[in-house]
N, C-alpha and C positions, 0 to 999 in steps of 0.2 A: 503494499499500500504506500502510495505517495501522499505526502502531507504538506500543507502550506501554513505558514506562521505569520501572523499580524501582531504587532506590538503597538499599544498606544500609551505613552506615558505623559503624564501631567504632574501638577503639584499636588493634587489631592489623592490620586491614585495612579496605579500602572496597571494595565490589564494586558494579558497575553492570551491569544486564541489560536487553536489549531483545528484546521478543517481539512477534508478531502477535496478532491477535484469536483465533486458534485455539490460542495458547499455544506455538508454535514459536519457539525462541530464535534470534534473528538477529544479535545483538550482545552482547558480553561485555567488561568491563573491571574492571581490578583495580588498586588503588594502597594507600597506607598509611593512616596514622592520620587519620582524618575527624572526630574529636571535637573541637569547638572549646574544650572544657574540657581535653582531654588531650594534644593537639599542642602543639608548640613556641609556636605563636600561633594565635589565630583565623584569620587570613589564611592561615596555612600549611594548615590544616584544609580551608579553602575551596579552595585551589589542589589539594589532594589529591582533593577529591570531583570537581572539575572534570576532573582528569586521568583519573579512572576513567571518567567519562562520554565524554571524548574518545575513549578507547580503544575504546569501542563502534563508533566509526566510522559512525554514523547521524545522517542529517541531522535536527537536532531539529525543523525545520519540519515533518517528518512524523510526529512524536510527537503523539498526541492526548491522552495523559494520563501524568502522572508522579507517583510516589509516592516521596518522600524519607522514609526511616526512619533517623534519625541519632542516634547516642550524642551527649548534649550538648544535646538539645532537652528542657530541664528547666524551664524558665520561659517565660512569654509573651514576654518580650524576646529569647530565643534563636530562637523561631519567627519573629519580626520581623526579626532579623538576617539569618537565612537567606532569608527572603522578599526582602529588599531586595538581598542578594548575588546571588541567581538572576535577579531582575528586571534587574539591571544588567549581569550577565556572561552570561547565556542568554536574551536577550529573545525568541528564537524558541519558547521552551519555554511551554506554555500548559498550563491545568488541572493545576496544582500542588498537591499536598498534603504537609505537612511535619508528621511527628510523631516522637516518641522511638523508638528502635530496638526497644524492647520490643514495639511494636505488630506488627512485621514477622512475629512467630511466631504470631499468632492465626489468620489465614487459612490457615496450613499445615495446620491440622486442623480448622478450622470455615470453611467456604466463606462463610458468612453474614457473617463477620468480627466477630460477637458472640461475647464470652467474654473469657478471660484468656490472657494469654502470659507464659511465664517463659523468658527467655533467659539461658543460663549459657554465656558465652563466656570471653574474658580478664577482663571484668567480668561484670556481671549487670544484668539489667533486668526489671521487672515492669510490665506495663501491662494495661488492660482496657477493653472497650468493653461497655456495659450493655445490657440489653433495651430501654430506652427511649432509647438513642443516646448517653447520657452516656459520656465518655471520661476516663481518668485514667492517669498514669503515676507510679508510686512515686518514681522519680528519686533526689532528695537525701534523701528520707525513709529511704531504705536507709542505715543508719549504718555497718553492718559491710562488711568487704572480702569480698565472695564471688567467685564465679567462680575461674578458674583461677589468678589472682594471689592471692585469698585462701587457696586450697589450698595454694599453694606457700609462702605466709608461715606458715600454720600448720604445715606439715611442718617448716620450718626452727625454728621455735619449739620443737616436740617434740624436735628432735634436741639443741638447746641445754638444754631442760629435763632431758632423760635426762643429759646429761654433767654437769649441775651438781647431780644427785641430787635434783631436785624434781620429776621426772615419771617415768612408767613406760618401760621398755625398749621398743624398737620397731625393727622391721626398716627404718624409714626413715632410721635413722642409718647402717648401712653402705651403703644405697642412695644417699643423698645425698653421702656422702663420696666414693663411687666417681664419681657424676656430676660433682662439682667437682674430682676428683683430689686430694683432700686425706686425710691419714693419720688426723687425729682432729678432733673437734668444735672444739678451741680453734683450730687452724690454719684451720679453715673460717670460725669467727667473725672471725678477723683478717682473712681474705680479703675478707669482706663489709662490714668496717667500717673497715679501715685508712685513715688520713688520705689516703695517696696510692693512687689508683687502686681506690677500692671498687666493687664490683659495683653496677650500677644496679638498680632495682626491676624493670626489664623482665626481669631473668632469673628472677623468681619464677614467672611463669605457664608456664614450660617445665617446671617440676616437677609440674604438675598430673597427667600420666599416671602418675608415679611413685607419686603418693599414690592414684590410684584403682586402679591394679594392686595395691598393697599391701593396700588396703581389700578388694578382691575376693578376695585370697589369705588373708584372715582376720586381718590384722594389727589388734589391738583400737584402737590409737591412731589409725591411718588410718582406721578404720571410725567412730570417734568424730568425727574431723575432718569427714568426709563427712555423717555425721548430723546434726551441729550446723548445717553450712550449710543442709542440707534443711529443718531445722526453722525456721530463721530466714527461709528464703525462703517457707515455707508462711505464717508468720505476716504477711509482707508481702503475699502474694497475698490473704489473707483482708481486709487492710485496703484493698487495691484493690478487691475485690469489694463491700465496703460502700459505697465511694466512688462506684462507678457503678451502684449501684442493686440490688445483690442480697441477698437475706436470708441468713444463714448456712447455712439448710436448703434453699435453691433449688437446683435442678438448674443446672448450668452448666458449659460446656466449659472445659478448661484445657489449654493446649497447651505441652509442653516442648521447647525447641529450643536449638541453639548448640553450640559445638564440644565443650564438656565433656560435655554431655548425650550427644552422638553418639560421643564416644570412650571412655565408661565406663558401662557398664550399672548399675554400682552407684549412680551419681549419680542417674540417672533413677528407678531403684528407691527409693532413699531419699527422694527428693521425693514420688513417688507414694505412698509408705507415710505421710509426714508430712501431706499435704494433707487426708485424710478427718478427722483429729482436729479440723482447723479447719473444713472444708467437707464434711460428710458425704456430700451428694448430688452432689459434683463428678464429673464424667467426665474421666478424665486421658487425653490421648493424646500419645505421643512422636512428634514430627514425624520423618517420613523425608525431608523436603525441608530444605534449608538456609534461613535466615531471608530471604536475597535472593529466594527464590522467593515468600515471602509479601509482600514489598514490591512484587514485579512482579504478583501476583495482585491486590493492593490497586489498583495502577494500573488494571489492568482493570475491575475491579468499580466503581471510583469514575468510570469513563469509561461507565458503563452497558453494560458487556459482561456478560451472564449467564454466571456461572461455572458450568462442568459438570466432571465427573469427567474427561470426554474432553479438556478443556484442560489440567487438572491433569497427566493422562497424558502429553500432549505436551510440557509443560513439563519434566516429569521425565525425558522420553526425550531432551531435546534440550539440557538444561542442561549445560555444561562441567563436567569433573571440577575440584572446587575444591582 
């Protein structure tokens, strides 16, 4: 039996998935932060990715192709780092491709692998493959904190702005006070900034569902937070489109994916609404598959397996609940 390996590494989790040529998932692994920029050290990120792969219990000598879609592949040196690590530590693995995790979304909605992907998870990624084969990831060109972490940080700012009298009232205030178990905004501010035992930034992403629910319920401040993020992502998507060879008016598939997109319709709707102002003929699809599925489909396609809807259906039917 020949197998195909996809790996999707981010800041909140790393997933590894193995399937057959028909799309049947036969191995699955999960571990923590696999971003060489976001983990405690680059070696820690490598160990995390290797742990996810080991958890699939697949003999790597039987893997015909592997696609690594990793947060932290931002410069050529990052790819070179990973290529050396994989060659040294997984010598049985062959036909390896390594790209930023933003590329994992594309094949979830465009089996050709051509188009653009927007992944909104703990962080965010925007990547594209153009009609002539050019590929590009926005990576560090994205200057703002988007994704769940960005939503959480913006929500906290809104609460503190209201308390200081420099921002409008918002239902985010009672919601976040209840979440942190605090009586007022000043107590919350002290909790998050006190010299002894301040909360870590990792607490911010868990606030994202509170923001999207408030936005969906009509809170004007929460809706503005979501809309501003969507417009920024649309700007960067247009930037990536230009870099990979699309004209602004060209038809192009754009796939939205990631935990924030899956967890709140208002985010996907806001991005879909913002994109046409930049790319009027873009066709936007909200992925019904997680990015790990896109990485695994990449492994199949890059190993000369002709992708069909039947393969996608089999992958969807056999992927474990994340």
